[in-house]
Backbone bond lengths (Angstrom), bond angles and torsions (degrees), N, CA, C in turn:
res aa  C-N    CA-C-N  psi(-1)  N-CA   C-N-CA  omega(-1)  CA-C   N-CA-C  phi
1 M - - - 1.456 - - 1.534 111.18 -
2 I 1.352 117.52 -46.89 1.459 122.51 -179.76 1.576 108.92 -62.13
3 Y 1.291 117.99 -35.89 1.489 121.76 -177.89 1.601 104.46 -65.64
4 K 1.329 116.83 -43.22 1.530 119.87 178.43 1.458 111.53 -60.67
5 I 1.279 122.40 -39.75 1.420 129.14 -177.18 1.552 107.51 -68.09
6 K 1.351 114.02 -46.14 1.459 116.82 176.97 1.489 112.46 -58.07
7 I 1.330 119.79 -48.30 1.412 126.81 178.51 1.539 111.45 -57.06
8 L 1.314 115.47 -48.58 1.451 119.02 176.35 1.530 114.50 -60.12
9 L 1.345 114.51 -42.77 1.480 120.33 178.85 1.559 112.48 -60.31
10 I 1.407 111.08 -45.10 1.490 117.17 176.95 1.533 110.40 -63.46
11 T 1.250 120.35 -40.39 1.422 124.90 179.79 1.568 111.60 -61.09
12 V 1.392 113.77 -47.97 1.418 119.17 177.95 1.489 113.27 -61.21
13 I 1.341 115.78 -44.29 1.471 120.00 -176.89 1.587 111.77 -66.09
14 T 1.346 110.92 -42.15 1.441 117.23 178.56 1.463 112.27 -62.66
15 S 1.301 119.45 -45.22 1.426 127.35 176.78 1.506 108.81 -58.02
16 F 1.258 119.39 -46.52 1.538 123.44 -176.73 1.554 107.57 -64.85
17 L 1.371 117.94 -43.41 1.435 118.69 179.39 1.535 113.06 -65.84
18 I 1.278 118.90 -38.55 1.373 121.98 -178.46 1.520 110.12 -64.83
19 H 1.362 114.74 -42.80 1.524 117.00 -176.95 1.515 107.93 -76.44
20 S 1.342 122.49 -28.50 1.367 125.17 177.45 1.488 116.74 -63.12
21 Y 1.332 114.01 -33.85 1.534 120.55 -169.95 1.571 104.59 -106.74
22 S 1.324 119.60 5.45 1.468 117.84 -176.44 1.516 110.70 -81.89
23 V 1.314 122.53 -10.00 1.412 124.82 178.22 1.549 109.23 -77.48
24 I 1.254 116.08 105.65 1.462 120.14 -178.35 1.537 110.27 -107.41
25 E 1.264 114.49 126.82 1.467 121.74 179.77 1.561 107.91 -71.31
26 T 1.327 115.04 123.96 1.452 119.85 -178.58 1.489 105.16 -100.14
27 K 1.296 118.61 144.29 1.529 123.89 -177.58 1.504 106.34 -126.85
28 T 1.346 111.79 154.66 1.439 119.72 171.14 1.489 109.14 -102.50
29 N 1.258 118.31 136.10 1.572 121.93 178.72 1.522 105.67 -87.14
30 I 1.282 117.56 128.06 1.468 124.07 174.58 1.566 110.26 -114.04
31 K 1.324 118.19 123.61 1.451 118.86 168.50 1.478 106.44 -85.24
32 C 1.318 114.18 131.71 1.484 119.71 -170.86 1.573 106.06 -124.73
33 M 1.296 119.60 112.55 1.442 120.91 175.91 1.510 108.27 -104.81
34 I 1.364 115.59 122.81 1.472 122.32 177.37 1.511 108.37 -105.05
35 Q 1.314 115.09 125.24 1.541 120.80 177.09 1.483 105.38 -110.83
36 M 1.307 116.37 121.62 1.527 122.17 -178.22 1.512 110.38 -86.78
37 T 1.318 112.60 156.72 1.503 117.55 174.41 1.496 106.41 -77.12
38 N 1.381 116.30 172.92 1.411 119.24 -179.83 1.579 109.64 -93.04
39 Y 1.267 115.16 81.19 1.502 123.77 -177.75 1.510 107.94 -101.76
40 D 1.275 115.51 161.87 1.542 121.68 176.81 1.510 104.97 -105.29
41 G 1.375 115.76 142.75 1.423 120.02 179.90 1.530 114.28 130.58
42 F 1.271 117.54 -173.18 1.395 126.98 -179.90 1.536 113.07 -66.58
43 G 1.309 118.01 163.75 1.476 121.26 179.41 1.610 105.95 -66.93
44 A 1.285 111.85 146.65 1.464 122.99 -179.63 1.521 114.00 -79.59
45 Y 1.285 116.55 136.71 1.468 120.31 163.47 1.451 111.05 -86.50
46 I 1.332 118.64 130.20 1.431 121.50 179.40 1.510 110.72 -127.10
47 I 1.380 116.46 134.39 1.398 120.87 178.08 1.477 109.46 -112.30
48 I 1.279 122.36 127.74 1.457 124.32 171.44 1.523 109.12 -105.73
49 S 1.334 115.12 121.44 1.508 121.62 -174.46 1.431 109.70 -129.12
50 L 1.335 113.08 149.91 1.476 126.68 170.59 1.504 104.84 -87.16
51 I 1.307 115.10 123.58 1.516 118.95 179.13 1.548 108.07 -111.80
52 N 1.245 117.62 132.71 1.490 120.95 -174.70 1.593 109.66 -82.87
53 P 1.275 117.57 167.42 1.498 122.30 -173.73 1.570 110.14 -56.90
54 E 1.267 117.92 -24.58 1.542 115.86 178.81 1.577 109.84 -82.99
55 G 1.316 117.34 1.38 1.480 118.18 -179.59 1.571 117.38 86.85
56 E 1.349 113.34 11.29 1.509 120.14 -179.40 1.464 112.42 -102.78
57 Y 1.279 115.74 154.43 1.497 121.99 176.72 1.502 108.03 -61.81
58 E 1.381 114.97 134.96 1.497 119.82 171.75 1.488 111.76 -114.03
59 D 1.349 118.18 -39.62 1.457 121.45 -177.84 1.557 110.00 -157.81
60 T 1.304 114.07 151.18 1.487 119.75 172.78 1.510 106.58 -96.27
61 L 1.296 111.05 124.70 1.588 118.44 -172.08 1.518 109.22 -93.98
62 Y 1.356 116.40 -38.34 1.447 119.99 -177.02 1.505 109.42 -164.31
63 I 1.357 111.35 150.18 1.514 115.48 178.48 1.502 110.15 -131.52
64 Q 1.288 116.75 124.29 1.537 121.77 170.55 1.503 106.95 -91.19
65 G 1.347 117.53 104.11 1.424 123.68 -178.34 1.445 112.73 130.96
66 K 1.326 120.94 115.80 1.413 125.22 -170.74 1.518 115.09 -93.55
67 D 1.356 116.90 -24.61 1.486 119.38 -177.01 1.524 112.54 -75.94
68 K 1.302 117.67 101.55 1.389 127.11 -173.93 1.573 109.81 -60.70
69 E 1.265 118.37 -24.40 1.471 119.95 177.84 1.499 113.51 -58.90
70 W 1.320 118.93 -23.87 1.457 125.13 -179.61 1.489 115.19 -92.88
71 Y 1.334 117.91 -8.62 1.538 121.00 -175.87 1.501 109.35 -58.00
72 N 1.304 120.42 -35.53 1.469 119.42 -176.39 1.543 114.93 -65.62
73 E 1.346 115.10 -13.10 1.438 120.91 175.31 1.496 111.43 -64.82
74 L 1.319 118.11 -26.95 1.462 125.48 177.93 1.550 106.46 -92.58
75 S 1.283 112.59 76.40 1.509 119.36 -160.64 1.565 113.07 -59.92
76 Y 1.340 117.54 -45.29 1.434 117.30 -179.10 1.455 113.05 -63.28
77 W 1.276 117.35 -46.94 1.511 120.89 -178.24 1.520 106.59 -70.83
78 W 1.287 122.85 -29.98 1.477 124.54 178.62 1.511 112.97 -61.85
79 R 1.307 116.85 -34.67 1.434 122.30 179.05 1.531 109.76 -65.27
80 F 1.300 116.19 -37.63 1.512 120.66 176.67 1.482 110.78 -72.90
81 Y 1.249 115.67 -48.13 1.499 122.02 -173.95 1.590 110.13 -66.68
82 R 1.246 116.45 -38.87 1.520 121.70 -177.67 1.564 106.35 -63.17
83 K 1.331 118.97 -34.90 1.504 119.40 179.57 1.482 112.02 -69.53
84 K 1.354 118.07 -43.96 1.450 123.09 -173.81 1.561 113.55 -89.33
85 R 1.286 115.62 -34.37 1.491 119.97 -178.45 1.545 113.64 48.68
86 N 1.330 116.20 43.42 1.481 119.02 176.56 1.498 110.79 -61.60
87 N 1.312 116.42 155.61 1.409 120.28 173.22 1.531 111.03 -76.21
88 V 1.351 121.06 111.49 1.412 121.97 -174.91 1.505 112.88 -107.88
89 D 1.312 119.35 12.47 1.458 123.21 -175.05 1.521 109.22 -63.78
90 G 1.315 118.67 -32.73 1.496 122.40 -177.53 1.546 112.48 -81.49
91 I 1.322 118.70 -5.38 1.441 120.60 179.26 1.522 112.90 -127.25
92 T 1.332 116.27 38.48 1.420 120.07 176.59 1.531 113.87 -123.16
93 G 1.327 114.20 153.25 1.453 122.58 179.48 1.514 108.77 -140.10
94 E 1.248 115.53 178.78 1.537 121.59 178.53 1.456 111.30 -71.30
95 T 1.359 114.73 154.05 1.549 118.80 175.93 1.537 103.92 -63.74
96 I 1.391 110.09 163.83 1.431 120.38 176.25 1.523 112.41 -117.91
97 S 1.323 121.10 128.54 1.388 120.69 -174.91 1.564 109.41 -96.35
98 G 1.310 114.56 173.17 1.450 123.91 -176.67 1.552 113.16 -51.81
99 G 1.329 117.07 127.27 1.492 123.09 178.05 1.493 113.24 85.48
100 E 1.403 119.25 -9.55 1.492 123.86 -174.34 1.525 106.37 -85.01
101 R 1.352 112.41 170.10 1.471 119.04 170.49 1.488 108.45 -135.26
102 S 1.260 114.49 161.00 1.510 119.77 178.82 1.566 106.39 -144.48
103 V 1.331 113.33 145.62 1.501 117.42 175.92 1.502 105.38 -120.10
104 S 1.409 114.81 126.90 1.457 118.10 174.99 1.490 109.32 -130.18
105 L 1.317 116.47 168.00 1.454 124.75 179.81 1.503 108.69 -111.84
106 I 1.306 117.96 120.59 1.396 122.00 174.42 1.567 110.02 -112.51
107 K 1.329 118.76 154.64 1.427 122.54 -176.59 1.540 106.31 -119.25
108 I 1.291 115.99 122.76 1.477 121.96 179.84 1.486 110.98 -109.65
109 P 1.379 123.28 124.52 1.378 119.92 171.07 1.502 117.14 -58.85
110 N 1.308 120.21 127.71 1.453 122.88 -173.21 1.506 112.76 -55.18
111 E 1.323 118.33 -36.36 1.470 119.45 -177.41 1.572 112.59 -69.54
112 K 1.265 118.17 -4.36 1.479 122.15 178.21 1.580 112.10 -90.91
113 I 1.306 114.39 -23.11 1.399 122.34 -173.31 1.555 111.01 -73.86
114 D 1.344 118.24 132.90 1.436 125.10 -176.87 1.576 111.51 61.20
115 K 1.323 119.54 31.18 1.443 124.90 -177.70 1.566 114.36 -125.12
116 G 1.339 114.76 16.64 1.482 119.76 177.86 1.534 115.00 93.42
117 Y 1.305 116.53 5.27 1.492 118.71 178.36 1.577 109.70 -88.49
118 S 1.255 113.01 164.98 1.506 119.01 178.08 1.494 110.30 -138.51
119 I 1.323 113.23 167.38 1.466 119.45 177.54 1.571 105.03 -117.93
120 R 1.347 111.62 132.52 1.504 119.89 -178.48 1.452 110.58 -117.71
121 F 1.434 117.37 135.55 1.444 121.17 171.73 1.518 105.94 -118.16
122 E 1.352 111.20 118.27 1.485 118.63 176.49 1.499 107.13 -103.38
123 S 1.390 115.54 148.15 1.463 119.12 179.42 1.505 110.32 -137.89
124 S 1.341 112.88 149.51 1.438 119.30 178.56 1.494 108.88 -153.16
125 V 1.363 116.28 141.61 1.442 122.91 -177.82 1.572 102.63 -126.88
126 E 1.356 115.12 135.89 1.451 118.71 -178.54 1.516 110.36 -58.43
127 D 1.390 114.93 134.24 1.442 123.62 177.98 1.537 111.44 68.77
128 Q 1.315 117.91 16.11 1.538 121.23 178.06 1.513 106.26 -134.41
129 K 1.297 112.58 -169.10 1.436 121.09 -172.78 1.566 114.46 -76.45
130 Y 1.295 117.05 150.57 1.513 123.62 174.85 1.527 106.98 -101.60
131 H 1.324 117.43 130.16 1.476 120.94 176.17 1.475 108.19 -114.22
132 R 1.402 112.10 105.09 1.499 119.56 -175.93 1.575 110.67 -67.92
133 K 1.284 117.95 -30.95 1.498 119.80 176.47 1.498 108.51 -129.65
134 D 1.348 115.52 68.10 1.524 118.66 178.58 1.505 106.23 -64.22
135 V 1.322 118.68 -41.37 1.433 122.87 177.11 1.545 104.44 -143.39
136 Q 1.317 117.49 131.13 1.408 122.80 170.61 1.553 109.79 -146.14
137 F 1.329 113.17 130.32 1.488 116.44 179.93 1.575 109.14 -142.83
138 D 1.300 113.95 154.09 1.489 123.25 178.71 1.556 109.66 -62.02
139 L 1.253 118.72 136.28 1.393 124.13 177.08 1.533 111.04 -78.66
140 T 1.268 113.36 78.81 1.610 115.41 179.78 1.560 105.02 -119.06
141 S 1.316 109.95 161.72 1.488 115.90 -179.86 1.462 111.15 -61.28
142 E 1.316 118.90 -34.61 1.451 124.19 178.33 1.575 111.89 -64.38
143 N 1.387 112.92 -44.27 1.481 117.89 -178.38 1.520 114.47 -70.30
144 L 1.392 118.23 -15.58 1.414 119.90 -177.47 1.530 112.58 -75.19
145 N 1.305 115.17 -3.88 1.526 124.85 177.26 1.513 109.03 -134.17
146 S 1.383 112.40 64.46 1.498 114.35 -177.05 1.468 111.52 -151.47
147 K 1.318 116.86 -178.87 1.469 125.94 178.17 1.509 105.31 -123.85
148 I 1.380 114.75 125.42 1.492 121.06 179.63 1.601 108.78 -121.71
149 E 1.224 113.74 128.81 1.498 122.58 180.00 1.506 110.29 -74.01
150 G 1.355 115.97 137.69 1.421 124.04 176.02 1.480 113.66 -84.64
151 T 1.363 117.85 170.74 1.386 120.53 176.07 1.499 115.83 -125.54
152 G 1.301 116.47 3.09 1.519 123.31 179.26 1.532 108.58 -127.69
153 Y 1.353 109.84 -121.06 1.484 118.47 -179.41 1.594 112.43 -74.82
154 I 1.272 116.13 -20.34 1.438 122.41 -179.91 1.562 110.12 -85.56
155 R 1.361 119.46 119.78 1.392 118.94 176.33 1.511 111.57 -75.50
156 Y 1.316 116.18 -45.33 1.490 119.40 171.67 1.505 110.80 -162.77
157 V 1.284 118.21 165.11 1.434 127.26 174.67 1.554 108.98 -121.74
158 R 1.252 117.51 130.22 1.478 120.44 175.71 1.583 107.93 -116.09
159 T 1.251 112.58 129.04 1.480 116.68 -178.21 1.520 110.30 -116.85
160 I 1.310 116.29 145.20 1.515 124.03 176.99 1.536 106.32 -140.36
161 S 1.341 110.68 118.52 1.532 114.89 173.40 1.502 112.58 -78.17
162 N 1.346 114.03 144.81 1.479 121.44 175.34 1.476 109.79 -102.31
């Protein structure tokens, strides 16, 4: 009898664990091309963030610029990053200089699309101005295949969903 109870208990626990972890977050891959303006100076640091419907940072999606010593120059994002200290090594690339372009891949959780979220591109160049909202757009299905003009060092961002 005890043997049957143990088997039943193991079966119930195993079933619970399998169903608990079966919810897999699906993400949409977005190719993101950033075209910079023709400015003079060092390469720009660019942060691509997911912004929640309340206007607050939710996640860092990509970073152009690997030297962490300069991250504090992006002051608004830095306040968010400093609290979480997520490992960003896998989502970083080189800085982009004036007139250059870069293509990166960002991953967006499907449940955030068309739900009031937005994508923000912040840019900063050493000894120059910081642009908190160089590009920001609503995270809609339509905007995931569009071109959005920048207001600072970024001339425009073109996105294509895969």
